[in-house]
N, CA, C and O atoms as a GROMACS GRO file, in nm:
protein
  452
    1UNK      N    1   2.376   1.111  -1.722
    1UNK     CA    2   2.260   1.115  -1.714
    1UNK      C    3   2.154   1.169  -1.614
    1UNK      O    4   2.178   1.101  -1.515
    2UNK      N    5   2.102   1.211  -1.598
    2UNK     CA    6   1.952   1.287  -1.581
    2UNK      C    7   1.911   1.244  -1.436
    2UNK      O    8   1.861   1.131  -1.441
    3UNK      N    9   1.915   1.315  -1.258
    3UNK     CA   10   1.767   1.248  -1.250
    3UNK      C   11   1.665   1.222  -1.260
    3UNK      O   12   1.597   1.141  -1.198
    4UNK      N   13   1.631   1.321  -1.377
    4UNK     CA   14   1.445   1.310  -1.361
    4UNK      C   15   1.451   1.206  -1.406
    4UNK      O   16   1.376   1.131  -1.344
    5UNK      N   17   1.533   1.131  -1.529
    5UNK     CA   18   1.573   1.002  -1.601
    5UNK      C   19   1.528   0.847  -1.511
    5UNK      O   20   1.572   0.821  -1.399
    6UNK      N   21   1.441   0.766  -1.581
    6UNK     CA   22   1.399   0.663  -1.431
    6UNK      C   23   1.420   0.533  -1.572
    6UNK      O   24   1.357   0.523  -1.678
    7UNK      N   25   1.499   0.476  -1.534
    7UNK     CA   26   1.567   0.330  -1.570
    7UNK      C   27   1.442   0.208  -1.630
    7UNK      O   28   1.343   0.180  -1.562
    8UNK      N   29   1.465   0.160  -1.735
    8UNK     CA   30   1.357   0.073  -1.748
    8UNK      C   31   1.465  -0.057  -1.735
    8UNK      O   32   1.575  -0.080  -1.785
    9UNK      N   33   1.352  -0.149  -1.615
    9UNK     CA   34   1.412  -0.256  -1.610
    9UNK      C   35   1.348  -0.351  -1.587
    9UNK      O   36   1.261  -0.345  -1.500
   10UNK      N   37   1.378  -0.508  -1.682
   10UNK     CA   38   1.287  -0.634  -1.727
   10UNK      C   39   1.226  -0.690  -1.649
   10UNK      O   40   1.270  -0.794  -1.600
   11UNK      N   41   1.074  -0.626  -1.602
   11UNK     CA   42   0.964  -0.707  -1.469
   11UNK      C   43   0.953  -0.913  -1.536
   11UNK      O   44   0.935  -0.975  -1.641
   12UNK      N   45   0.981  -0.942  -1.381
   12UNK     CA   46   0.979  -1.061  -1.433
   12UNK      C   47   0.834  -1.136  -1.318
   12UNK      O   48   0.841  -1.226  -1.235
   13UNK      N   49   0.683  -1.031  -1.372
   13UNK     CA   50   0.597  -1.034  -1.272
   13UNK      C   51   0.474  -0.946  -1.331
   13UNK      O   52   0.445  -0.838  -1.281
   14UNK      N   53   0.441  -0.972  -1.384
   14UNK     CA   54   0.246  -1.018  -1.476
   14UNK      C   55   0.154  -0.920  -1.376
   14UNK      O   56   0.185  -0.853  -1.278
   15UNK      N   57   0.061  -0.935  -1.427
   15UNK     CA   58  -0.131  -0.888  -1.406
   15UNK      C   59  -0.173  -1.035  -1.326
   15UNK      O   60  -0.070  -1.096  -1.356
   16UNK      N   61  -0.236  -1.116  -1.261
   16UNK     CA   62  -0.244  -1.212  -1.232
   16UNK      C   63  -0.210  -1.317  -1.165
   16UNK      O   64  -0.272  -1.418  -1.134
   17UNK      N   65  -0.024  -1.256  -1.133
   17UNK     CA   66   0.023  -1.362  -1.061
   17UNK      C   67   0.041  -1.389  -0.916
   17UNK      O   68   0.002  -1.287  -0.857
   18UNK      N   69   0.083  -1.484  -0.825
   18UNK     CA   70   0.044  -1.478  -0.690
   18UNK      C   71   0.183  -1.397  -0.699
   18UNK      O   72   0.238  -1.372  -0.807
   19UNK      N   73   0.245  -1.352  -0.549
   19UNK     CA   74   0.320  -1.372  -0.506
   19UNK      C   75   0.322  -1.267  -0.368
   19UNK      O   76   0.229  -1.195  -0.334
   20UNK      N   77   0.492  -1.284  -0.281
   20UNK     CA   78   0.499  -1.274  -0.178
   20UNK      C   79   0.556  -1.161  -0.174
   20UNK      O   80   0.606  -1.102  -0.269
   21UNK      N   81   0.551  -1.120  -0.049
   21UNK     CA   82   0.591  -1.014  -0.030
   21UNK      C   83   0.772  -1.027   0.087
   21UNK      O   84   0.766  -1.048   0.208
   22UNK      N   85   0.861  -1.015   0.037
   22UNK     CA   86   1.060  -1.042   0.071
   22UNK      C   87   1.039  -0.948   0.217
   22UNK      O   88   1.062  -1.020   0.315
   23UNK      N   89   0.989  -0.763   0.269
   23UNK     CA   90   1.053  -0.757   0.254
   23UNK      C   91   0.930  -0.630   0.375
   23UNK      O   92   0.809  -0.649   0.377
   24UNK      N   93   0.988  -0.528   0.449
   24UNK     CA   94   0.847  -0.443   0.520
   24UNK      C   95   0.753  -0.481   0.644
   24UNK      O   96   0.780  -0.550   0.742
   25UNK      N   97   0.657  -0.426   0.615
   25UNK     CA   98   0.594  -0.429   0.790
   25UNK      C   99   0.504  -0.564   0.684
   25UNK      O  100   0.483  -0.660   0.759
   26UNK      N  101   0.456  -0.589   0.557
   26UNK     CA  102   0.367  -0.700   0.529
   26UNK      C  103   0.411  -0.773   0.528
   26UNK      O  104   0.344  -0.874   0.507
   27UNK      N  105   0.555  -0.787   0.547
   27UNK     CA  106   0.632  -0.975   0.524
   27UNK      C  107   0.575  -1.049   0.524
   27UNK      O  108   0.540  -1.088   0.636
   28UNK      N  109   0.530  -1.113   0.422
   28UNK     CA  110   0.535  -1.281   0.488
   28UNK      C  111   0.357  -1.303   0.426
   28UNK      O  112   0.298  -1.411   0.417
   29UNK      N  113   0.294  -1.144   0.385
   29UNK     CA  114   0.183  -1.137   0.307
   29UNK      C  115   0.166  -1.176   0.162
   29UNK      O  116   0.234  -1.121   0.076
   30UNK      N  117   0.046  -1.303   0.119
   30UNK     CA  118   0.071  -1.389   0.003
   30UNK      C  119  -0.060  -1.220  -0.130
   30UNK      O  120  -0.162  -1.160  -0.095
   31UNK      N  121  -0.014  -1.213  -0.210
   31UNK     CA  122  -0.140  -1.174  -0.254
   31UNK      C  123  -0.155  -1.204  -0.479
   31UNK      O  124  -0.093  -1.276  -0.558
   32UNK      N  125  -0.235  -1.132  -0.490
   32UNK     CA  126  -0.259  -1.186  -0.666
   32UNK      C  127  -0.225  -1.083  -0.737
   32UNK      O  128  -0.274  -1.113  -0.846
   33UNK      N  129  -0.173  -0.981  -0.751
   33UNK     CA  130  -0.108  -0.824  -0.888
   33UNK      C  131  -0.172  -0.821  -0.954
   33UNK      O  132  -0.194  -0.861  -1.069
   34UNK      N  133  -0.220  -0.754  -0.861
   34UNK     CA  134  -0.358  -0.638  -0.987
   34UNK      C  135  -0.326  -0.539  -1.079
   34UNK      O  136  -0.396  -0.533  -1.180
   35UNK      N  137  -0.229  -0.458  -1.063
   35UNK     CA  138  -0.133  -0.394  -1.125
   35UNK      C  139  -0.012  -0.397  -1.175
   35UNK      O  140   0.021  -0.509  -1.134
   36UNK      N  141   0.066  -0.365  -1.224
   36UNK     CA  142   0.170  -0.362  -1.323
   36UNK      C  143   0.270  -0.167  -1.365
   36UNK      O  144   0.215  -0.091  -1.444
   37UNK      N  145   0.383  -0.133  -1.308
   37UNK     CA  146   0.443  -0.009  -1.292
   37UNK      C  147   0.557  -0.022  -1.316
   37UNK      O  148   0.639  -0.015  -1.224
   38UNK      N  149   0.601  -0.046  -1.459
   38UNK     CA  150   0.700  -0.015  -1.516
   38UNK      C  151   0.785   0.068  -1.494
   38UNK      O  152   0.901   0.065  -1.455
   39UNK      N  153   0.713   0.147  -1.523
   39UNK     CA  154   0.818   0.246  -1.531
   39UNK      C  155   0.890   0.255  -1.410
   39UNK      O  156   1.013   0.260  -1.409
   40UNK      N  157   0.813   0.257  -1.299
   40UNK     CA  158   0.866   0.276  -1.174
   40UNK      C  159   0.944   0.242  -1.096
   40UNK      O  160   1.006   0.310  -1.015
   41UNK      N  161   0.955  -0.003  -1.138
   41UNK     CA  162   0.961  -0.100  -1.127
   41UNK      C  163   0.870  -0.108  -0.990
   41UNK      O  164   0.922  -0.110  -0.879
   42UNK      N  165   0.712  -0.112  -1.014
   42UNK     CA  166   0.658  -0.097  -0.852
   42UNK      C  167   0.513  -0.211  -0.934
   42UNK      O  168   0.497  -0.219  -1.056
   43UNK      N  169   0.418  -0.294  -0.820
   43UNK     CA  170   0.307  -0.350  -0.866
   43UNK      C  171   0.218  -0.306  -0.702
   43UNK      O  172   0.241  -0.240  -0.601
   44UNK      N  173   0.111  -0.388  -0.756
   44UNK     CA  174  -0.033  -0.400  -0.648
   44UNK      C  175  -0.072  -0.466  -0.690
   44UNK      O  176  -0.133  -0.485  -0.795
   45UNK      N  177  -0.019  -0.557  -0.546
   45UNK     CA  178  -0.047  -0.702  -0.502
   45UNK      C  179  -0.172  -0.679  -0.439
   45UNK      O  180  -0.125  -0.605  -0.352
   46UNK      N  181  -0.276  -0.682  -0.416
   46UNK     CA  182  -0.424  -0.722  -0.393
   46UNK      C  183  -0.365  -0.724  -0.258
   46UNK      O  184  -0.252  -0.770  -0.244
   47UNK      N  185  -0.451  -0.667  -0.128
   47UNK     CA  186  -0.434  -0.695   0.012
   47UNK      C  187  -0.319  -0.593   0.055
   47UNK      O  188  -0.305  -0.539   0.164
   48UNK      N  189  -0.263  -0.584  -0.026
   48UNK     CA  190  -0.083  -0.556   0.058
   48UNK      C  191  -0.035  -0.405   0.024
   48UNK      O  192  -0.043  -0.375  -0.095
   49UNK      N  193   0.036  -0.260   0.156
   49UNK     CA  194   0.016  -0.198   0.153
   49UNK      C  195  -0.074  -0.102   0.162
   49UNK      O  196  -0.068   0.007   0.106
   50UNK      N  197  -0.176  -0.146   0.245
   50UNK     CA  198  -0.235  -0.034   0.242
   50UNK      C  199  -0.282   0.062   0.287
   50UNK      O  200  -0.260   0.055   0.408
   51UNK      N  201  -0.363   0.201   0.253
   51UNK     CA  202  -0.321   0.343   0.339
   51UNK      C  203  -0.440   0.344   0.330
   51UNK      O  204  -0.501   0.244   0.290
   52UNK      N  205  -0.510   0.475   0.369
   52UNK     CA  206  -0.576   0.539   0.320
   52UNK      C  207  -0.572   0.749   0.283
   52UNK      O  208  -0.507   0.852   0.299
   53UNK      N  209  -0.701   0.690   0.225
   53UNK     CA  210  -0.722   0.805   0.202
   53UNK      C  211  -0.820   0.924   0.215
   53UNK      O  212  -0.942   0.918   0.199
   54UNK      N  213  -0.766   1.007   0.240
   54UNK     CA  214  -0.888   1.048   0.235
   54UNK      C  215  -1.009   1.140   0.122
   54UNK      O  216  -1.095   1.052   0.113
   55UNK      N  217  -1.033   1.193   0.083
   55UNK     CA  218  -1.137   1.151  -0.054
   55UNK      C  219  -1.256   1.255  -0.038
   55UNK      O  220  -1.339   1.233   0.050
   56UNK      N  221  -1.267   1.378  -0.127
   56UNK     CA  222  -1.336   1.473  -0.129
   56UNK      C  223  -1.436   1.408  -0.149
   56UNK      O  224  -1.438   1.287  -0.167
   57UNK      N  225  -1.575   1.513  -0.146
   57UNK     CA  226  -1.691   1.449  -0.235
   57UNK      C  227  -1.753   1.471  -0.346
   57UNK      O  228  -1.839   1.553  -0.313
   58UNK      N  229  -1.762   1.452  -0.448
   58UNK     CA  230  -1.807   1.421  -0.546
   58UNK      C  231  -1.928   1.400  -0.652
   58UNK      O  232  -1.961   1.282  -0.651
   59UNK      N  233  -1.986   1.457  -0.718
   59UNK     CA  234  -2.140   1.364  -0.769
   59UNK      C  235  -2.168   1.315  -0.801
   59UNK      O  236  -2.288   1.291  -0.817
   60UNK      N  237  -2.025   1.224  -0.857
   60UNK     CA  238  -2.028   1.055  -0.882
   60UNK      C  239  -1.978   0.981  -0.737
   60UNK      O  240  -2.004   0.861  -0.744
   61UNK      N  241  -1.913   1.018  -0.604
   61UNK     CA  242  -1.836   0.897  -0.557
   61UNK      C  243  -1.917   0.970  -0.424
   61UNK      O  244  -1.946   1.089  -0.431
   62UNK      N  245  -1.955   0.880  -0.287
   62UNK     CA  246  -1.956   0.905  -0.210
   62UNK      C  247  -1.772   0.986  -0.054
   62UNK      O  248  -1.669   0.919  -0.061
   63UNK      N  249  -1.771   1.045  -0.003
   63UNK     CA  250  -1.630   1.165   0.041
   63UNK      C  251  -1.606   0.991   0.124
   63UNK      O  252  -1.642   0.875   0.103
   64UNK      N  253  -1.506   1.082   0.243
   64UNK     CA  254  -1.459   0.988   0.324
   64UNK      C  255  -1.315   0.917   0.361
   64UNK      O  256  -1.230   0.953   0.280
   65UNK      N  257  -1.262   0.820   0.468
   65UNK     CA  258  -1.205   0.767   0.435
   65UNK      C  259  -1.120   0.641   0.326
   65UNK      O  260  -1.041   0.567   0.385
   66UNK      N  261  -1.131   0.627   0.223
   66UNK     CA  262  -1.136   0.546   0.190
   66UNK      C  263  -0.976   0.431   0.129
   66UNK      O  264  -0.890   0.485   0.060
   67UNK      N  265  -0.962   0.280   0.168
   67UNK     CA  266  -0.886   0.237   0.206
   67UNK      C  267  -0.813   0.180   0.069
   67UNK      O  268  -0.886   0.137  -0.020
   68UNK      N  269  -0.694   0.180   0.055
   68UNK     CA  270  -0.732   0.092  -0.111
   68UNK      C  271  -0.525   0.060  -0.056
   68UNK      O  272  -0.467   0.099   0.046
   69UNK      N  273  -0.455  -0.045  -0.211
   69UNK     CA  274  -0.358  -0.065  -0.194
   69UNK      C  275  -0.278   0.087  -0.260
   69UNK      O  276  -0.317   0.186  -0.323
   70UNK      N  277  -0.145   0.040  -0.206
   70UNK     CA  278  -0.015   0.113  -0.294
   70UNK      C  279   0.099   0.096  -0.381
   70UNK      O  280   0.105  -0.027  -0.382
   71UNK      N  281   0.134   0.110  -0.407
   71UNK     CA  282   0.190   0.003  -0.499
   71UNK      C  283   0.346   0.065  -0.445
   71UNK      O  284   0.402   0.172  -0.423
   72UNK      N  285   0.386  -0.152  -0.440
   72UNK     CA  286   0.532  -0.192  -0.361
   72UNK      C  287   0.643  -0.178  -0.474
   72UNK      O  288   0.617  -0.170  -0.594
   73UNK      N  289   0.764  -0.177  -0.421
   73UNK     CA  290   0.866  -0.190  -0.557
   73UNK      C  291   0.902  -0.279  -0.587
   73UNK      O  292   0.941  -0.330  -0.482
   74UNK      N  293   0.928  -0.372  -0.695
   74UNK     CA  294   0.922  -0.493  -0.797
   74UNK      C  295   1.074  -0.603  -0.622
   74UNK      O  296   1.086  -0.715  -0.573
   75UNK      N  297   1.114  -0.520  -0.614
   75UNK     CA  298   1.178  -0.592  -0.566
   75UNK      C  299   1.193  -0.665  -0.467
   75UNK      O  300   1.291  -0.737  -0.448
   76UNK      N  301   1.067  -0.652  -0.370
   76UNK     CA  302   1.002  -0.602  -0.269
   76UNK      C  303   0.915  -0.772  -0.294
   76UNK      O  304   0.838  -0.813  -0.207
   77UNK      N  305   0.935  -0.831  -0.383
   77UNK     CA  306   0.816  -0.948  -0.319
   77UNK      C  307   0.886  -1.035  -0.431
   77UNK      O  308   0.983  -1.026  -0.506
   78UNK      N  309   0.747  -1.158  -0.392
   78UNK     CA  310   0.795  -1.303  -0.446
   78UNK      C  311   0.810  -1.364  -0.536
   78UNK      O  312   0.864  -1.469  -0.499
   79UNK      N  313   0.793  -1.366  -0.644
   79UNK     CA  314   0.667  -1.522  -0.754
   79UNK      C  315   0.668  -1.644  -0.651
   79UNK      O  316   0.780  -1.689  -0.627
   80UNK      N  317   0.549  -1.712  -0.581
   80UNK     CA  318   0.500  -1.772  -0.584
   80UNK      C  319   0.527  -1.895  -0.650
   80UNK      O  320   0.437  -1.938  -0.722
   81UNK      N  321   0.636  -1.963  -0.639
   81UNK     CA  322   0.661  -2.204  -0.725
   81UNK      C  323   0.440  -2.244  -0.661
   81UNK      O  324   0.376  -2.285  -0.564
   82UNK      N  325   0.417  -2.188  -0.820
   82UNK     CA  326   0.303  -2.310  -0.779
   82UNK      C  327   0.329  -2.446  -0.771
   82UNK      O  328   0.332  -2.481  -0.653
   83UNK      N  329   0.358  -2.567  -0.877
   83UNK     CA  330   0.473  -2.667  -0.758
   83UNK      C  331   0.489  -2.690  -0.615
   83UNK      O  332   0.490  -2.803  -0.565
   84UNK      N  333   0.503  -2.580  -0.551
   84UNK     CA  334   0.577  -2.562  -0.410
   84UNK      C  335   0.502  -2.499  -0.292
   84UNK      O  336   0.472  -2.558  -0.188
   85UNK      N  337   0.478  -2.375  -0.320
   85UNK     CA  338   0.376  -2.343  -0.300
   85UNK      C  339   0.469  -2.229  -0.211
   85UNK      O  340   0.429  -2.153  -0.123
   86UNK      N  341   0.611  -2.244  -0.268
   86UNK     CA  342   0.658  -2.129  -0.171
   86UNK      C  343   0.715  -2.002  -0.290
   86UNK      O  344   0.645  -1.970  -0.386
   87UNK      N  345   0.808  -1.961  -0.271
   87UNK     CA  346   0.863  -1.791  -0.320
   87UNK      C  347   0.989  -1.847  -0.378
   87UNK      O  348   1.077  -1.925  -0.341
   88UNK      N  349   0.964  -1.778  -0.478
   88UNK     CA  350   1.084  -1.884  -0.687
   88UNK      C  351   1.192  -1.742  -0.661
   88UNK      O  352   1.206  -1.656  -0.574
   89UNK      N  353   1.249  -1.774  -0.784
   89UNK     CA  354   1.300  -1.746  -0.856
   89UNK      C  355   1.253  -1.703  -0.964
   89UNK      O  356   1.304  -1.802  -1.016
   90UNK      N  357   1.186  -1.632  -1.082
   90UNK     CA  358   1.176  -1.665  -1.199
   90UNK      C  359   1.300  -1.647  -1.361
   90UNK      O  360   1.352  -1.545  -1.406
   91UNK      N  361   1.308  -1.757  -1.398
   91UNK     CA  362   1.324  -1.786  -1.574
   91UNK      C  363   1.268  -1.764  -1.664
   91UNK      O  364   1.146  -1.766  -1.672
   92UNK      N  365   1.362  -1.733  -1.775
   92UNK     CA  366   1.289  -1.699  -1.910
   92UNK      C  367   1.304  -1.865  -1.996
   92UNK      O  368   1.416  -1.913  -1.978
   93UNK      N  369   1.215  -1.951  -2.078
   93UNK     CA  370   1.314  -2.047  -2.159
   93UNK      C  371   1.257  -2.069  -2.211
   93UNK      O  372   1.150  -2.073  -2.151
   94UNK      N  373   1.243  -2.105  -2.355
   94UNK     CA  374   1.229  -2.159  -2.528
   94UNK      C  375   1.222  -2.269  -2.523
   94UNK      O  376   1.301  -2.356  -2.485
   95UNK      N  377   1.078  -2.271  -2.580
   95UNK     CA  378   1.019  -2.391  -2.585
   95UNK      C  379   0.989  -2.482  -2.729
   95UNK      O  380   0.970  -2.430  -2.838
   96UNK      N  381   0.990  -2.631  -2.703
   96UNK     CA  382   1.082  -2.605  -2.842
   96UNK      C  383   0.923  -2.584  -2.984
   96UNK      O  384   0.929  -2.624  -3.100
   97UNK      N  385   0.845  -2.538  -2.940
   97UNK     CA  386   0.757  -2.459  -3.108
   97UNK      C  387   0.773  -2.287  -3.044
   97UNK      O  388   0.690  -2.196  -3.043
   98UNK      N  389   0.870  -2.290  -3.011
   98UNK     CA  390   0.926  -2.131  -3.070
   98UNK      C  391   0.856  -2.048  -2.911
   98UNK      O  392   0.944  -1.972  -2.869
   99UNK      N  393   0.812  -2.046  -2.879
   99UNK     CA  394   0.766  -1.943  -2.762
   99UNK      C  395   0.861  -1.928  -2.633
   99UNK      O  396   0.918  -2.001  -2.551
  100UNK      N  397   0.850  -1.818  -2.657
  100UNK     CA  398   0.913  -1.814  -2.471
  100UNK      C  399   0.809  -1.765  -2.304
  100UNK      O  400   0.714  -1.690  -2.277
  101UNK      N  401   0.889  -1.849  -2.242
  101UNK     CA  402   0.721  -1.859  -2.133
  101UNK      C  403   0.869  -1.823  -2.037
  101UNK      O  404   0.991  -1.813  -2.048
  102UNK      N  405   0.762  -1.814  -1.944
  102UNK     CA  406   0.846  -1.856  -1.754
  102UNK      C  407   0.846  -1.923  -1.724
  102UNK      O  408   0.792  -1.996  -1.807
  103UNK      N  409   0.884  -2.001  -1.607
  103UNK     CA  410   0.907  -2.154  -1.579
  103UNK      C  411   1.004  -2.003  -1.308
  103UNK      O  412   1.018  -1.891  -1.261
  104UNK      N  413   1.019  -2.132  -1.279
  104UNK     CA  414   1.007  -2.138  -1.190
  104UNK      C  415   1.102  -2.184  -1.137
  104UNK      O  416   1.101  -2.307  -1.126
  105UNK      N  417   1.244  -2.096  -1.074
  105UNK     CA  418   1.377  -2.161  -1.115
  105UNK      C  419   1.358  -2.331  -0.935
  105UNK      O  420   1.410  -2.442  -0.925
  106UNK      N  421   1.292  -2.276  -0.871
  106UNK     CA  422   1.328  -2.401  -0.789
  106UNK      C  423   1.293  -2.556  -0.864
  106UNK      O  424   1.370  -2.651  -0.878
  107UNK      N  425   1.159  -2.546  -0.902
  107UNK     CA  426   1.136  -2.642  -0.958
  107UNK      C  427   1.090  -2.716  -1.080
  107UNK      O  428   1.034  -2.821  -1.110
  108UNK      N  429   1.151  -2.587  -1.145
  108UNK     CA  430   1.099  -2.626  -1.274
  108UNK      C  431   1.013  -2.577  -1.381
  108UNK      O  432   1.038  -2.557  -1.500
  109UNK      N  433   0.868  -2.559  -1.288
  109UNK     CA  434   0.755  -2.615  -1.393
  109UNK      C  435   0.740  -2.430  -1.433
  109UNK      O  436   0.787  -2.330  -1.379
  110UNK      N  437   0.655  -2.449  -1.548
  110UNK     CA  438   0.636  -2.337  -1.609
  110UNK      C  439   0.505  -2.276  -1.519
  110UNK      O  440   0.411  -2.336  -1.466
  111UNK      N  441   0.542  -2.117  -1.525
  111UNK     CA  442   0.436  -2.116  -1.491
  111UNK      C  443   0.325  -2.025  -1.610
  111UNK      O  444   0.208  -2.050  -1.583
  112UNK      N  445   0.337  -1.944  -1.710
  112UNK     CA  446   0.320  -1.894  -1.840
  112UNK      C  447   0.206  -1.977  -1.866
  112UNK      O  448   0.237  -2.096  -1.858
  113UNK      N  449   0.012  -1.947  -1.914
  113UNK     CA  450  -0.040  -2.067  -1.910
  113UNK      C  451  -0.016  -2.092  -2.080
  113UNK      O  452  -0.052  -2.198  -2.132
   0.00000   0.00000   0.00000
């Protein structure tokens, strides 16, 4: 395997999920997943890992210092259990009707809508 080739990982986090940051300077913060970057195994979480970007003025946008979210590695976030409101791991289960859904391993509650 070459150094430039990226590993494809199966992500258990989707856009709209509530997650908690488990490591780093934003440890303990909670937020909603805004975007998932599966090629990099990263997610963008609302209000987490904020960076300042110096933006040049264009015909469309105002210039200045813009603060926005930077991607964070998916291993540094934990899904929030809808039942207990605590971090949990995620598993997959097949229902009687044949649908494959995610469930919280802490409470057993189904996450997918």
